[in-house]
C-alpha positions in Angstrom: 14.2 -13.2 -8.4 14.4 -9.7 -6.9 16.8 -10.7 -4.1 19.4 -11.9 -6.5 19.5 -8.5 -8.1 20.6 -6.6 -5.0 23.9 -4.9 -4.9 25.4 -2.2 -2.7 23.8 0.7 -4.7 20.4 -1.0 -4.5 20.6 -1.2 -0.7 21.5 2.5 -0.6 18.5 3.3 -2.7 16.2 1.4 -0.3 17.8 3.1 2.6 17.1 6.5 1.0 13.5 5.6 0.2 13.0 4.6 3.8 14.6 7.9 5.0 12.3 9.8 2.7 9.3 8.0 4.1 10.6 8.7 7.6 10.7 12.5 6.9 7.1 12.4 5.5 6.0 10.7 8.8 7.7 13.3 10.8 5.9 16.0 8.8 2.7 14.1 9.7 3.6 14.2 13.4 4.0 18.0 13.2 0.7 18.3 11.5 -0.9 16.3 14.2 0.6 18.6 16.8 -0.9 21.6 15.0 -4.4 20.3 14.8 -4.4 19.0 18.5 -2.8 22.1 19.9 -3.4 25.2 17.9 -0.7 27.4 19.4 2.9 28.4 18.5 2.1 28.0 14.9 5.1 29.8 13.7 7.4 27.5 15.6 5.6 24.4 14.3 5.6 25.7 10.7 9.4 26.4 11.0 9.9 22.7 12.1 7.7 21.5 9.2 9.6 23.7 6.7 12.9 22.2 8.0 11.5 18.7 7.5 10.5 19.7 4.0 14.0 20.9 3.2 15.4 17.7 4.6 13.0 15.7 2.4 13.9 17.8 -0.7 17.6 17.0 0.0 16.9 13.3 0.2 14.8 13.4 -2.9 17.5 15.2 -4.8 20.0 12.5 -3.7 17.6 9.8 -4.7 17.0 11.3 -8.2 20.8 11.6 -8.7 21.2 8.0 -7.6 18.5 6.8 -9.9 20.1 8.6 -12.8 23.6 7.1 -12.1 22.8 3.6 -10.9 23.2 0.9 -13.5 21.5 -1.8 -11.4 18.1 -1.1 -9.9 16.0 -3.6 -7.9 12.9 -2.7 -9.9 11.8 -0.6 -12.9 13.4 2.9 -13.0 10.1 4.4 -13.9 8.5 2.9 -10.7 11.4 4.2 -8.6 11.0 7.7 -10.0 7.2 7.6 -9.4 7.8 6.6 -5.8 10.2 9.4 -5.2 7.9 12.0 -6.9 4.8 10.9 -4.9 6.7 10.9 -1.6 7.9 14.4 -2.3 4.4 15.6 -3.3 2.8 14.1 -0.2 5.2 16.2 2.0 4.4 19.3 0.0 0.7 18.8 0.7 1.3 18.2 4.4 3.2 21.5 4.5 0.4 23.1 2.5 -2.2 22.1 5.1 -0.5 24.0 7.9 0.4 26.9 5.6 -3.2 27.4 4.6 -4.4 27.3 8.2 -1.9 30.0 9.1 -2.3 32.1 6.0 -6.1 32.0 6.1 -6.3 32.5 9.9 -9.1 29.9 9.8 -9.0 29.3 13.5 -8.6 26.1 15.5 -9.4 22.9 13.6 -12.6 21.0 14.4 -13.0 17.4 15.4 -13.4 16.3 11.7 -10.1 17.9 10.7 -8.4 16.2 13.6 -9.8 12.8 12.6 -8.8 13.3 9.0 -5.3 14.1 10.0 -5.2 11.1 12.3 -6.3 8.9 9.4 -3.7 10.4 7.1 -1.0 9.9 9.8 -1.9 6.2 10.2 -1.5 5.8 6.4 1.9 7.5 6.5 3.1 5.0 9.1 2.0 2.1 7.0 3.7 3.6 4.0 7.0 4.0 5.9 6.7 0.4 7.1 6.0 -1.0 3.6 9.0 0.9 2.1 11.3 -0.3 4.8 10.2 -3.9 4.3 10.6 -3.6 0.5 14.3 -4.2 0.8 13.6 -7.9 1.4 10.5 -8.3 -0.7 10.2 -12.1 -0.8 10.7 -12.5 2.9 8.3 -9.6 3.8 5.7 -9.9 1.0 2.7 -10.7 3.3 3.6 -7.8 5.6 4.0 -5.4 2.7 0.7 -6.4 1.2 -1.0 -6.0 4.7 0.4 -2.4 4.8 -1.0 -1.6 1.3 -4.4 -3.1 2.1 -4.6 -1.0 5.3 -3.7 2.1 3.3 -6.5 1.4 0.9 -8.9 0.9 3.8 -7.8 4.2 5.3 -8.2 6.0 1.9 -11.8 4.9 1.8 -12.4 6.1 5.3 -10.8 9.4 4.4 -13.2 9.8 1.4 -16.1 9.4 3.8 -14.7 11.9 6.3 -14.1 14.4 3.5 -17.6 14.2 2.0 -19.3 14.5 5.4 -16.9 17.2 6.5 -17.5 19.4 3.5 -21.3 18.9 3.8 -21.1 20.0 7.4 -19.2 23.1 6.4 -22.2 24.3 4.4 -24.5 23.6 7.3 -22.3 25.2 10.0 -21.2 28.3 8.0 -24.3 28.9 5.9 -23.9 32.6 6.3 -20.1 32.7 6.2 -19.0 31.7 2.7 -15.4 32.9 3.4 -15.0 30.3 6.1 -16.4 27.6 3.8 -13.8 28.5 1.2 -10.9 28.5 3.7 -11.8 25.2 5.4 -12.7 23.4 2.2 -9.2 24.1 0.9 -7.7 22.6 4.0 -10.0 19.5 3.7 -9.0 19.2 0.0 -5.3 19.3 0.9 -5.7 16.5 3.5 -7.6 14.5 0.9 -4.9 15.0 -1.7 -2.1 14.0 0.6 -4.1 10.8 1.3 -4.5 10.2 -2.4 -0.7 10.3 -2.9 -0.2 7.9 -0.1 -2.7 5.6 -1.8 -0.7 6.1 -5.1 2.5 4.9 -3.4 0.6 1.9 -2.0 -0.5 1.0 -5.5 3.0 1.3 -6.8 4.3 -0.9 -4.0 1.6 -3.5 -4.8 2.6 -3.5 -8.4 6.2 -3.9 -7.6 5.3 -6.9 -5.4 3.3 -8.5 -8.2 6.1 -7.9 -10.8 9.0 -9.3 -8.7 7.7 -11.7 -6.1 
């Protein structure tokens, strides 16, 4: 059973995964601040960049630990994928704000705000699931609830994305530049959500393998 495999290094790996997920959630909080209050963008972007650097440091430590640990609580390939997808999620979150600043697209509309809120909810469930993974057998039901909720949110995000992009063409029919700018922001939110969904699938697979 998975619990019997735990050693000191394994617990450190779980702690670092949880820390990485925490940093991603903090990045999501800053993103929510941006779309709810479209001011002081340089300050918020600086905070987000700082979080990204912290996330990169944790990821580097995680990769080093994965390369040197002889005992892992689950497949090394699964662990590497979790690390990579957490890192890419944070990259996309930073990219959302970066594009809003770079393109000078203006204050986000209600659809963008709702999409970011859905993404943030998924990030919170992701953090919870990774935190609970340290005691898989004990927390199996709660972990699976988290992954199921992430799947539900991913479907909701798909709907928001489709309706949002369609609305762009209606609202900016005579302004193709605005359509291009905002569509890329929409796509980055959607991609970040997809990576959270990928993490949820990996966690679900780990639960099936080792529970």
